[in-house]
C-alpha positions in Angstrom: 88.5 133.4 98.8 89.3 130.0 99.3 91.8 130.9 102.4 89.4 133.0 104.1 87.0 129.8 103.8 89.9 127.6 105.4 90.3 130.0 108.0 86.6 130.0 109.0 86.0 126.4 108.8 89.2 126.2 110.8 87.7 128.2 113.5 84.2 126.7 113.7 86.3 123.2 114.1 88.8 125.3 117.4 85.2 125.9 119.1 83.8 122.6 118.9 86.7 121.0 120.1 86.3 124.1 123.0 82.7 122.2 123.8 83.8 118.8 123.8 86.8 118.5 125.3 85.5 119.3 129.0 82.9 116.5 128.3 86.1 114.4 127.1 87.4 115.0 130.4 84.6 114.1 132.3 83.6 110.8 131.0 87.2 109.7 130.1 88.6 106.2 130.0 91.9 104.4 129.3 92.4 103.5 125.7 92.1 99.5 125.2 95.8 98.3 125.1 94.4 96.5 121.6 92.0 97.7 119.1 90.5 95.6 116.9 90.2 95.7 112.8 88.0 93.3 110.2 89.5 93.2 106.8 87.6 90.8 104.4 86.2 91.3 100.8 88.3 93.8 98.6 88.3 97.4 100.5 89.4 100.3 97.6 93.0 101.4 97.9 91.6 104.9 98.3 87.8 106.7 98.3 87.1 109.8 96.5 84.8 111.2 98.2 86.2 111.2 102.5 83.8 112.2 105.3 86.0 114.9 107.2 83.9 114.9 110.5 86.2 114.4 113.2 83.7 112.8 115.1 82.1 110.3 112.8 84.3 106.9 113.5 84.1 104.1 111.5 83.7 100.8 113.6 85.5 97.7 113.2 85.2 96.8 109.0 88.1 98.2 107.1 86.0 100.0 104.5 89.1 102.2 102.5 92.8 100.7 103.0 94.3 104.5 103.2 92.1 105.3 106.2 93.5 101.6 108.0 96.9 102.7 107.1 96.3 105.8 108.7 94.8 104.1 112.1 97.7 102.1 112.1 100.0 105.0 112.0 98.3 106.5 114.6 98.0 103.3 117.0 102.2 103.3 116.1 102.8 106.1 117.9 100.2 106.0 120.9 102.8 104.1 123.9 99.6 103.1 125.9 98.2 101.1 122.8 100.3 97.2 123.0 98.7 96.2 119.5 95.6 95.4 116.6 93.7 92.6 116.5 93.2 91.7 112.8 90.1 89.4 112.0 90.4 88.3 108.5 87.4 86.9 106.7 87.5 85.4 102.9 89.2 88.0 100.8 89.2 89.1 97.4 92.0 91.3 96.9 94.6 90.7 94.5 98.0 89.6 95.3 99.3 93.2 94.8 97.2 94.7 97.6 97.3 92.0 100.0 101.4 92.5 99.7 100.7 96.1 100.3 98.9 95.9 103.6 101.3 92.8 104.8 103.8 95.8 104.3 102.0 98.0 106.7 101.8 95.2 109.1 105.2 94.6 109.2 105.7 98.2 109.6 103.2 98.7 113.0 105.2 95.6 114.2 108.4 97.6 113.9 107.2 100.4 116.0 106.8 98.0 118.8 103.5 96.8 118.3 102.1 93.7 118.1 99.4 92.1 115.2 97.3 89.3 116.2 95.7 87.5 113.6 92.3 85.7 113.7 90.2 83.7 111.5 87.7 81.4 111.3 88.6 79.5 108.1 91.2 81.3 106.3 92.5 80.2 102.8 95.7 80.5 100.8 94.7 84.4 100.2 93.9 84.8 104.0 96.8 83.0 105.3 99.6 84.6 103.2 98.2 87.9 105.1 97.8 86.9 108.3 101.9 85.3 108.4 102.3 89.1 108.3 101.0 88.7 111.9 102.9 88.1 115.4 100.9 85.4 116.6 98.0 83.6 114.8 94.8 82.3 116.1 91.8 80.1 115.2 88.9 78.9 116.8 89.3 75.3 118.3 86.1 74.0 115.8 87.9 76.4 112.9 90.0 75.3 109.7 92.9 76.0 107.6 92.4 75.6 104.3 96.3 75.6 103.2 96.1 73.3 100.1 97.6 75.0 97.2 96.1 76.4 93.9 93.5 74.9 91.7 93.3 76.3 87.6 90.3 74.6 85.9 90.5 74.9 81.9 87.4 74.2 80.2 87.0 73.4 76.5 83.4 73.1 74.6 84.4 72.5 71.3 82.8 69.0 70.9 80.1 70.1 73.3 79.4 72.3 70.7 79.4 70.1 67.8 77.2 67.4 69.2 74.9 70.7 69.5 75.4 71.4 65.7 77.3 74.4 66.3 80.7 75.2 64.9 83.3 77.8 65.7 84.6 79.8 62.9 87.3 81.8 64.3 90.7 83.7 62.7 93.5 84.1 65.0 96.7 86.2 65.1 98.9 84.8 67.4 100.1 81.4 68.0 99.4 81.5 72.0 96.5 83.4 71.7 94.4 80.9 73.3 91.0 82.6 73.9 89.4 81.1 70.9 90.1 77.5 72.0 87.1 77.7 74.7 85.1 77.2 71.5 87.1 75.2 69.2 89.0 73.0 70.8 87.9 69.5 72.4 90.9 69.5 75.0 93.3 71.9 76.4 96.1 72.7 74.1 100.1 72.8 75.1 99.9 76.8 75.0 97.4 76.8 77.4 98.4 74.3 79.8 101.6 76.2 79.9 99.9 79.3 80.6 98.5 77.6 83.7 101.6 76.3 84.8 102.7 79.6 84.5 100.4 81.0 86.6 99.9 78.7 88.7 104.0 78.4 89.9 103.5 82.1 90.4 100.8 82.3 93.1 102.4 78.8 94.6 106.2 80.7 94.7 104.1 83.6 96.8 102.2 81.4 98.9 105.5 79.4 100.0 107.3 83.0 100.5 104.5 84.4 102.9 104.9 81.0 105.1 108.3 80.7 105.1 108.6 84.4 106.0 105.8 84.3 108.7 106.5 81.1 110.3 110.5 81.0 110.1 110.7 78.2 108.3 113.3 78.0 105.1 111.1 77.2 101.8 111.3 73.4 101.3 109.6 73.3 104.7 107.1 76.1 103.7 105.8 73.8 100.7 105.9 70.7 102.6 103.3 72.1 105.4 101.1 73.4 102.2 101.3 69.8 100.6 99.6 68.2 103.9 96.7 70.8 104.3 93.9 71.3 104.4 94.5 71.1 108.3 91.9 71.6 111.7 92.4 74.2 113.7 94.0 71.3 116.3 96.2 70.2 113.4 97.7 73.3 112.2 98.6 74.2 115.6 100.8 71.0 116.1 102.5 71.5 112.6 103.3 75.0 114.0 101.3 77.1 111.5 99.4 78.7 114.0 100.0 80.0 117.8 97.1 79.3 119.8 93.5 78.0 119.9 90.9 80.4 121.1 86.8 81.1 120.4 85.8 85.0 119.8 84.6 85.5 123.7 88.1 84.2 124.8 90.2 86.5 122.6 90.7 89.7 125.7 91.6 86.7 128.2 94.2 85.7 125.4 95.6 89.4 124.6 95.3 89.7 128.6 92.8 92.4 128.1 91.2 93.4 132.1 88.0 94.8 131.5 88.7 96.4 128.0 86.1 94.5 126.5 83.1 96.2 124.3 79.6 95.7 125.2 80.1 92.6 123.3 82.4 90.9 125.4 85.2 91.4 122.4 88.2 93.4 121.7 87.3 96.9 121.1 86.8 98.8 117.5 89.1 101.5 116.5 86.2 103.2 116.9 86.3 102.9 120.7 90.0 104.3 120.6 89.4 107.4 118.8 85.9 108.2 121.5 88.9 107.7 124.9 90.9 110.6 123.7 91.5 113.4 125.4 91.6 115.4 122.6 89.9 114.0 118.9 91.6 114.4 116.0 90.7 116.9 113.3 90.8 117.4 109.9 92.1 120.8 109.8 91.4 122.7 106.2 94.2 123.1 104.6 94.7 126.7 103.0 96.4 125.5 100.0 94.3 122.9 98.2 95.8 119.5 97.8 96.5 118.4 94.5 94.2 116.0 92.6 95.2 112.9 91.1 92.5 112.0 88.4 91.7 107.9 88.6 90.1 106.7 85.2 89.6 102.9 85.8 89.0 100.3 83.1 87.2 97.4 85.1 86.7 94.1 82.7 85.9 93.5 79.5 86.5 96.3 76.9 83.7 97.0 74.4 81.9 100.1 71.7 79.6 102.0 73.3 78.9 103.1 76.6 78.2 100.7 78.4 74.1 101.9 79.0 72.7 98.3 78.8 72.6 96.5 82.0 73.4 93.0 82.5 74.4 91.0 85.3 78.1 89.7 84.3 80.7 90.2 83.7 82.1 93.5 84.3 82.6 95.7 81.4 83.9 99.3 80.3 82.3 101.0 77.4 85.0 102.8 75.6 82.7 106.2 74.8 82.2 106.3 79.0 86.4 105.6 79.1 86.6 108.9 76.9 84.4 111.3 78.1 86.4 110.2 81.8 89.4 111.0 79.8 88.5 114.2 78.0 87.2 115.3 81.6 90.7 114.4 83.3 92.3 117.2 80.4 89.7 120.3 81.3 89.7 119.7 85.2 92.2 122.0 86.2 93.3 120.9 89.3 93.9 117.6 88.2 97.8 117.4 87.9 98.1 113.8 86.8 96.5 110.7 85.7 96.3 107.5 87.1 95.1 104.5 84.6 94.0 102.0 86.7 93.5 98.9 83.9 91.8 95.5 85.5 91.0 93.8 82.0 91.7 91.0 79.9 90.8 93.4 76.6 87.9 93.1 74.2 87.0 95.3 71.3 90.2 95.9 69.1 88.5 99.3 67.8 87.9 99.9 71.4 91.2 99.4 72.8 92.6 101.4 69.9 90.6 104.7 70.4 91.1 104.6 74.5 94.5 104.1 73.7 94.7 107.2 71.4 92.9 109.3 73.7 95.2 108.4 76.4 98.3 109.7 74.1 96.7 113.1 74.0 95.8 113.2 77.4 99.7 112.6 77.9 100.8 115.5 76.2 98.7 117.6 78.7 99.8 116.2 81.5 100.8 112.5 83.0 99.4 109.9 82.6 100.6 106.4 84.6 99.1 102.9 83.8 98.5 100.4 86.4 97.1 96.7 86.9 97.1 94.7 89.8 95.3 91.9 88.8 95.0 91.9 84.9 96.0 94.2 81.6 96.1 92.0 78.7 95.4 92.4 74.8 93.4 95.1 74.7 93.4 96.3 78.2 97.3 96.5 77.4 96.8 98.0 74.2 95.0 101.0 75.8 97.4 101.1 78.4 100.3 101.8 75.5 99.9 105.9 75.2 100.6 106.3 79.1 104.1 107.8 79.7 104.9 104.8 81.9 103.4 101.6 82.8 103.2 99.7 86.1 102.2 96.9 87.7 101.7 95.4 90.8 103.4 91.6 91.9 101.7 88.7 90.6 99.6 90.7 88.1 99.2 89.1 84.7 100.3 91.2 81.4 100.5 90.7 77.9 98.8 88.7 75.1 99.7 90.7 72.4 97.2 89.1 69.8 93.9 90.0 68.3 91.2 87.1 66.6 87.6 87.3 65.0 85.4 84.6 64.2 81.5 83.8 64.6 79.2 80.9 65.3 78.0 78.7 62.4 74.6 77.0 63.8 73.4 76.1 60.3 73.5 71.9 61.4 71.6 73.1 64.7 68.6 75.0 63.1 68.4 72.1 60.4 68.0 69.6 63.7 65.6 72.2 65.6 63.7 71.8 62.1 64.4 75.7 61.6 65.1 76.8 58.0 67.0 80.3 57.7 68.3 81.2 55.1 71.0 84.6 54.0 70.6 86.7 51.8 73.6 89.3 51.1 74.4 92.0 48.4 78.1 92.0 48.9 80.6 89.7 48.7 81.5 89.9 52.3 77.6 90.7 53.7 77.5 87.6 55.4 80.2 87.6 57.9 78.3 87.7 60.9 75.3 85.2 60.2 74.7 82.5 61.7 72.7 80.5 58.7 76.1 79.2 57.3 80.0 78.8 57.8 82.5 81.3 56.4 82.8 81.6 52.6 86.9 81.5 51.2 86.3 85.0 50.4 84.7 86.0 54.2 87.4 83.7 56.0 89.9 86.0 53.8 88.9 89.1 54.5 88.5 88.4 58.1 91.8 87.0 58.4 93.1 90.8 56.4 91.5 92.6 59.0 92.9 90.7 61.8 96.5 91.0 60.3 95.9 94.9 59.8 95.2 94.9 63.9 97.8 92.9 64.8 100.5 94.8 62.8 99.6 98.1 64.2 99.0 96.8 67.8 102.6 95.4 67.5 104.0 98.5 65.7 102.4 100.8 69.0 103.7 98.3 71.2 107.3 98.8 69.4 107.0 102.8 70.1 105.4 102.7 73.1 108.1 100.2 74.9 111.1 101.7 72.7 111.3 98.1 71.2 112.6 96.5 67.7 109.6 95.2 65.9 111.9 91.8 65.9 112.1 92.0 69.8 108.1 93.1 69.8 107.1 90.2 67.5 109.0 87.6 69.8 106.8 88.6 72.8 104.1 88.4 71.2 101.8 86.2 69.3 99.2 85.9 72.5 101.8 85.3 75.0 101.3 86.4 78.5 103.4 86.9 81.6 103.4 87.7 85.1 104.4 90.9 86.2 107.7 89.7 86.7 108.5 88.7 83.7 107.1 91.4 81.8 109.4 93.3 83.3 112.2 91.5 82.3 110.9 91.3 79.1 110.6 95.5 78.7 106.8 95.5 78.6 106.7 97.4 81.7 108.9 100.1 83.5 108.7 99.1 86.9 106.9 97.0 89.8 105.2 98.8 92.5 102.2 99.2 94.7 99.2 101.3 93.9 100.3 103.9 96.4 104.1 104.2 94.6 102.4 104.4 91.3 99.9 107.1 92.7 102.8 109.1 94.2 105.0 109.0 91.0 102.4 110.1 88.7 102.2 113.3 90.8 106.2 113.3 90.8 106.3 113.3 87.3 103.8 116.4 87.3 106.2 118.1 89.7 103.3 117.8 92.4 103.3 117.1 96.0 103.2 113.1 96.8 102.5 113.2 100.6 99.0 114.1 100.5 96.3 114.0 97.6 92.9 114.1 96.5 91.6 111.2 94.6 89.0 111.8 91.6 88.1 108.9 89.7 86.2 109.7 86.5 85.0 107.4 83.0 83.8 105.1 86.1 81.0 102.9 84.6 77.7 102.8 86.3 76.2 99.4 84.8 77.5 96.5 83.3 77.1 94.6 80.4 77.2 91.2 79.0 79.8 88.9 77.2 77.1 89.5 74.1 78.2 92.6 73.3 81.2 91.5 72.1 79.3 89.0 69.6 77.5 92.5 67.4 75.5 91.1 64.1 79.2 91.6 62.1 82.0 89.7 62.9 84.6 92.5 64.5 88.3 91.8 65.6 88.9 91.2 69.3 91.9 91.5 71.5 90.8 89.7 74.4 93.0 87.5 76.8 91.6 83.7 77.4 88.4 85.3 80.0 86.9 82.2 81.3 89.9 81.6 83.7 89.1 82.4 87.0 91.7 82.5 90.4 93.7 84.3 92.8 93.8 87.4 92.1 92.1 87.3 88.3 88.6 88.8 89.4 87.2 91.4 91.2 87.1 95.2 90.5 88.5 98.3 92.1 85.8 100.5 93.2 87.5 103.2 94.7 84.4 103.9 97.0 81.9 104.4 94.2 79.7 101.9 92.0 81.3 99.1 90.2 
């Protein structure tokens, strides 16, 4: 039946071509010698739903990276096209995604085409990507914000004490620094070491990009970064860009004679598509393409289904994820599953439940866990049920450790003239009250629960990663690693791009990897506040320090759907 429907659809496409090709021939124009693309924000790798109408073409904005790659491949095979103009705006991409796009640009250049990069005020991330271009152009009033990286650590322990609030936390892991945000008045040495490692990793990536793109040695590239930021004129004098031109001057700079669009700009890809005598057609395949299921864990892991609506931060509910994983198991067309992890962790209970369900699904069809941003603490724990664990370059991995605690607001309540008394039945019933601190018995109970959860975490890592428990303990205690270091420590199987991880997941199922369909399951439709992790009783949390922001540490992957 499917073959018959595909044949009928393809017949309709042929009839459409017969009607449209003569009209195109009558109004045919030569294709533009340069095609403009606009890349900004954080476009998804792939979209679950893809428009197949051959006459509906996107404009200059890159909305899905896979479509951008396909368009580059089409342009690379057209001898009439000299190159592309890539306008880069503020980016929210993780480094792994930028490196993937940079690889596509270099492959396009290797085909004999030119990539001209253009930006108004590129920062570190934008400039690192633009270094993959053949030429770099800024407007005369532009600015190159090439000034290195900044990470700021905050500790509010002293402020809470002044308010009359005392943070009481029990942690298992010397490097589990998340509670220190509430308990310390300064930055601990372990936290400082983590920040230094992350800064070294990001800075080295930028230095390598500048050195490679501008043909400098490492010392020269680092010196250029240290002298930033730059005005456009200074950037040109320093050899960091190649030309100055306003947007209206770009067609002339590229040597385009009469090839501008109605606004006087370099034409977008849609104009190139309209210039073809015979338009592209997405023929309906006679055989179904293999389906790769993607289950995204975006944000903090919590119990429940994530049905409450709050603006910040992104949260994945365990019930929603479990339902998505079970739907993958029921989907007969789903050959393999990619567990996309972008999470600092959260509820230890939720993480363990997701890990158990991932392991059960992996017995039916291969599951590969992939992160290009953060897979830490509970996020890493949830990945342990997968058959293989991958990460993109410069991702953050690890933080094997747990903590639990609460806030004692007794002094604050007294200062405000509020009388609150907790009446309990049961020795540990007051674990969640803010009216007083932990009793010795309650603290002992909390320490026991934290220790039990930590030991299960360590044992699960040892089993999944096939490491002796003592080796896991040497990598645990809340230690956080960059992806390269995590690979060398045995916490990952391989570094690679999202596309490579997707192909590997399908290969594990002996499915074709060249062309596949993406189906997203378990996508959170709403967001929860951090209060979801602070229920009425103290709970054990497997959470990495979530108050750290920086390049590639935020954002979420939407796969063309709601986030």
